C-alpha positions, 0 to 999 in steps of 0.5 A: 963500806962508810967510816961510820959503818966501820966505827958502827961494827966494831962498836957491836963487835966489842960488846959481842965479845963482851958477851962471849957470844958467836954473834948476832941476828938482826932482824929488827928494820932500825938496826939493819937500817944502823949498820946498811944506811938502807931501808931493807927487808931482812936480816944482818949476822953480825960476828964477834969478828969478820964483816957482817953478813946482810941477807935481803929479801927486798929491794931484789938486786941488792947483792953482792959477791961477799956480804950482801945475799939475796934470799927468799926465806929466813931459813937459807941463812944458816947454809949461807952462814955456813958457806961463808965460814961462819960458826953458829952457836947456840950463843947467837944473840937475837932481838927477843924484845921485838920479834914475834913469837912467830919470828922467834920460833922460825930463827929458833928452827932454822938455827937448830938452838936448843936454849933461849938466846941472849937479848940483844935488844938493850944492846944495841938501843945502847949502841945506836944511842952514841951518836957519831960526829956525822951522825949529829951534823946529819941530825943538825941539817934535819932539824934545820930543813924540819924547820923551815919546814914547820914555819911554812904550816900557817901558810898551808891552811885553806878554808875548808880544808881537811886534816888529811888535805893538810897532811898531804900539803905538809909531806909534800913539801917535806919531801 
């Protein structure tokens, strides 16, 4: 676990305790990336106390014995949480502002929720908005690299070039 990850988890857990909930099930990619620093297709359960658990559909093979589990479908998560000592009740928070109706209904059924959960969307946006020193340094480095590439854009233009060709050239330089 990297140091920013610990800080991020602590921030979320402090807010969960304040809300008086059992935890939050994250399904929006930016929130999962915030905790894992990897782009994955899946879910993350952050309990009020203890380590978050990640349930990953893709990439296949991204697992460890304690916190990252490979799944095929959402409906596997409740049993995996139970097997790992997590107690889920109607206080589970979800990112309601971001979830599709279909996703919400699947989660509600899989977790046997009898009430509309509290929304975690605003909470997660607020937590992500406060940057650590490391994140600030990464943003500065990214801005520096982008500035260098943007300075090259005029040299990319060629007579008869389409917007698409310019876009491909620009993206190639950014990589």
